[in-house]
N, C-alpha and C positions, 0 to 999 in steps of 0.2 A: 492519471494525473502525474505530471513529471516536472514540476516547477520548483521542488525543494531544494535546499542547499545542503542537507545532510551534515550539519555542523559537528555532530557527535563522532563522525568519522574523519575528523581533521587529524592529521594534516593531508590524508589521501584525498578527501573530500574537500574541494575548495569552491569558492563562489563562481570561479570561471569553469569549473569542471567537477560538478557535484556528484554525489554517490550514485545516482541512477544511471549515469554514463560510464561508471568504472566497472571493470571486470573484477569485482571485489572477490569472487569465488574461485578465480583462476581457472575458469573453464573456456576462456577464449571469447566470451560474450558478456556484454554488460548486463546489468539487472534490467534496464529497459528492453534490450533485445530479447531477454529470456521471457519478460512479461508480454511482449508483443506476439512471439511465437506461441505463447500459451493460448492467447485469445484468438489467433488464427483458428484454432480448433473449435471456437464457440460461434464465430461469425466471420463473414468475408472480410478481406482487406479493406474494401470501400466503407466498411461500417465501424472502422476503428478510428477514433479520434484521440489525438494526444493533446492534452492541455500543458502548456509549459510557459515559462517566463520568456519574453521576446528575446532576452539575451542568450538563450539556449537554441534558437531556431536552427542554427547551422550544425550544432551537434545532433539535433533530432533527425535532420535531414541526412546527415553522414551515416548515422547508425542504423536508420530505417529507410534506406533508398527506395523501397517499394511503396511506402505510404504516399497517399495522395497529398500534394501541397496544401490543399484547401482543407485537409483534415488536421493539419497542425494549428491548433488554436492558441495564439500568443497573448498572454497576459502582460500588459504594459505596467502593471504594479503588483506587488504581492499582497492580496487581500484575503488570504486563507481559502479554505475549501468551499464554503457556501456560494460565493460569487462565481468562482470557476465552474462549479457543478451547474449553477443556474445558467450561465452562458452556454454551455453545451446542450443542456436541456432544451432551452428555448429555441436554440438553433435546429436542433433534431425535430422538435414539434413542427416546425415549419416545413420539413421534409416529410414527415410520417406522423400523423396524429395519434396513431395506434402503436408507436414504437415502445419497445421494452429497453431499458438501459441497465447496464452493468457499470458500476464506478469502482475502479480498483487504484491503488497506488502502484507506481511503476517500479518500486525498489524493494519489493517484499520477496521472500523466498517461500516457494511452495514446493515441498518433496514429494507429496502424495498427489500428483497432478491428475490422475484418473479419478480419484475420490472428489478432488476439488471440481472437476468438470461435471461430475454427477450431481453434486450439491448445487452448482450454478443452474443446471437443467431443471432440478425440483424447484428453485427459487423462481426461475422464469415462469414455469408452469402456474405457480401460485400467484405471482404478481399478475399474469395475464388474465386471471380469473377474479381477482379481488382488488379492491381499492386498498393496497397495503404497501407499506415501505419495509423492506426486508434487509437485514444484515446477516452475513455469516458470522456466527459466533463461534470463537475458536475453543474447543474443549481445553481447559487448563491442565497443564502437567506439573505445575509447581506454583507455589505462592508468590507469584511475581509481583513486585511493587511498581515495576515500570509501565504496566498497561492499565487502561481504563477497563471497566468490567460491565458486562450486561447481566442483569437479574432478570429471568423469566419466570412466567407462571406455569408450573407444571400441569395444573388442571386444564389449561387451555392448549390443547395440541390435537392429537389424534382423537381424542374423546369427541371432538366436534367433527361430525362426518363430512361436513362441507369443507373441512381443511385437509383432509386426507388426500394425498396425491400419489398415484401409482404411475410409474414411468417405465418405459422400456428403452434401454440403450439400442440405438439403431444398428450399431455395429460393435463388436468387441474392440475396445481400444489397444488390446494387447496384439497388435498385428505381428510383432516380431516373432511371436510363438505360433503364428498361423491359426490362431483361434478366431474365426470369422463368424461363428454362430451368433445368434442374437441371445441376449441376456436380458433377464427381467430382474429388476430390483425395486424394492419398496422404498419410498422416499423417507428420509428422516422426518420426524415430526417437526411441523411448523409451530413454534411457540410463541405466544404473545409476550412481548417484552413489558415487564413490570417498571424497570427503572435502568437508567445508565448511571454507573457509579464511578466516581473519579479515582485516580490512582491511589490505592490504599497504602496504609502503613502495614508493616509485615504481619502483625497480629490480626489485622482485618482481612488481609490476603489469605492467612491460613485459615480463617473462619470462612471465606468464600469457598475456597477448595474443599473443605470438609462438608460444606452445605449441599454441594452438588447441583445447585441451580443457578451458578454463575458461569459466565463464559468470558473470554477475552475479547475485546472489541477490536477487530482487525481493520476497520475502515474499508471493508468491501460491501457494497450496497447494491440491491436490485430492486427496480421499481418500473412501473409504467411512467413514461414522461408525463402523462397527463395527471397522474397521481401526484407526482412531485411538484408539478406546477399549481395543483390545487393547495398543496401544503405550503408553498411559498406565499400565495394569495392570503392565506389564513394566518400564517405564524411569522412571516417575514415580508410584510407588504412593501417595505422599502426596496428590497431586493427584486421583488415581483414587478413594481412599477418601472424600476430602471431598465430591466432586461425586456420587459413586455414592450417598451417604447421602441425597441429595435426589430419588432415583428416584421415590419414591412420591408426591412432591408437584409435580414438574415439570408445567407446564401446567394448574395449578390456582390457586385464589385464595391458596394458602399459599406459593406459590413467592417472591413478593417477600420476605416475612418471613424464609424460609430463607436467601436471598442476604444480606440485611442482616446476619443473625446470623453467617453462616459464611464469606462471601467473603474478609473481611481476613484469615482464618486460612491462606489458600493461600499458598505460597511466591511470592516475587516473582521470577519467572524467565520467560525467553523460550521459545517453542516450539522454537526452534532448540537451546538448551542442554538443555532438558528431554527432547526426543524426537529431533530430526532428527540430532543429532551422535552419537547412541548406536544408532540403529536400523539393521538391516542390510537393510531392504527400502525403501530411498529411491531414487526415480528422478526423472529430470528430462527435459524437452522443451525443447531449443534453440529460443529464440523471438525473431525479430526484429519487435517490435511497435511500435517508436517510443516506447519506455518511458522515463520519468523519474520518480524518486520525489519530484522537487520539494523536496529536502530543504533546499535553500539559495537565496538570492537569485541566486547565481552559476548554479546548475542551471536556475533559470528563465530567466536571461539566455541561456543556451546554446541553449535550445529556441525562444525567442520571436522573433518577426519584428523585424528591425532596420532602422534607417535607414542611409544611406550611410556614416555614421561609426560604425557597429556599436552605436549606442545603442538601449536598449529603454526606452520611456517609456509610462507610463499616467497620463493627466491630461488636463485640458481645454485648458490654455493653457501651453505650454512653449517658450520661446526659448532656444535652444543656440547657443553660439558657441565654436569651438576646444574642443570637448568631444567625447570619443571613448570608446567601449567601456564606457558606463556603464549602469547600471540605475537608473531613475528612476521612482518610484511616488508619485502625489500624490493627495490626496483630491479629490473633486468640488467644482468651483468654485474650486480653489486654483491660482493662476498661478505660474509659477517662471521665473526668468532665471538661466542658468547658463553661466559662461565659465571656460575654463582647466582643466577636470577631465578626468582620463584613468584609466579602470578603477577607478571609483568607484561605490558603492551610495549612492543618495540616496532615503531614504523619509520621508515626512511623513505621520503618521496623526492629525494635529491636536493630540494630546497630547504626542508625542514626534517630534523631528526627528532622524534618523540620516544621518550623512554619514561613510562609512567606506570604506577601500580594499577593493576587491573581492578582491584577493589575500589578504587577511587576515580574510575573513568568518568563519573558524572561531572567531574570538575573540568574535563577536557574542553567543553564548550566555552567556559568561562575562561580558561587559559589561552584559547585561540583568540578570543576577544582582547585580551590583555597584550598579546603579541602585536596584534594590529594596532592597538592604541599607542604602544610603546616604540614599535619598529616601522609601522606603515602597512599600507594595504596590500602590499606584496605577499603578506602572510595570510590574508583573509581566503 
């Protein structure tokens, strides 16, 4: 899924060039490119679909030149995650009724990639054998109030013998070290989800962390295409009816016209509200994969390499004095001299300069909106 606007990363992330297309980590590759390369280790190029807004078609093609043009699915309107996932699912079902699907955001960071790939293998094995909708649940490391939480039932997991999965990695992924021998690993327990919890206040987040039966909801899902279609039929019939009406023309030359004519009629609703909070066959696999949704400048600061004064900076020439715990991002060729800042975000994208307290960064989305209302859409 690559259609979001990443408004909390303003001014670097803008409507015409949102977060997933930016080299936000300074690696030389965008988040979309990193995600694409990650999933090439899971399935062949021909099986990767990118769902994005129609205004980003050229950006996707530019950044992913090897992806099939027919695998870039263009949304003519922003209707949230349930319709875009339904579109891909019903299209895939016309190609392969037995297909398994992994749904993933294009703009997340995963530091422990080998662990992530193992968890995905485990989830695919479980989904292939069960009518189950799975999500990777991220083992929380702090009482974060910015994420939704998954509550799971500890009694339903490996105690159910039918739910135990043992897998073997076909080849060690640590090829750089020359370790090609087969490795055997036990899958993490697949847990029955009790409830999805909204973003909590701090006291509740602390309670979740201490309880030990709560995970962060990362928005990474694994299921059989047929299992999800059944869920749409049962819990979101309006979405099911709309996208099922295109069954005769998916993967034909008429598909684009059908989507242009009908997509905007789908309800604006997330997959969480449409399906996951209603269904009774939701499972999770706890995963410590070094995950961050990189939803804000502070979340990037938290995972990035820091200097001795806890500053994170991306730029060619930066001179800092009495400056601590700051996030600084400059365009190429721009120099900066900064003195006396503590816990600030400093971002210069050439058209907008943002200097804002990191502790108040949740206001940035609103500030961006005010700039547009006051000075025009060139700042959106």
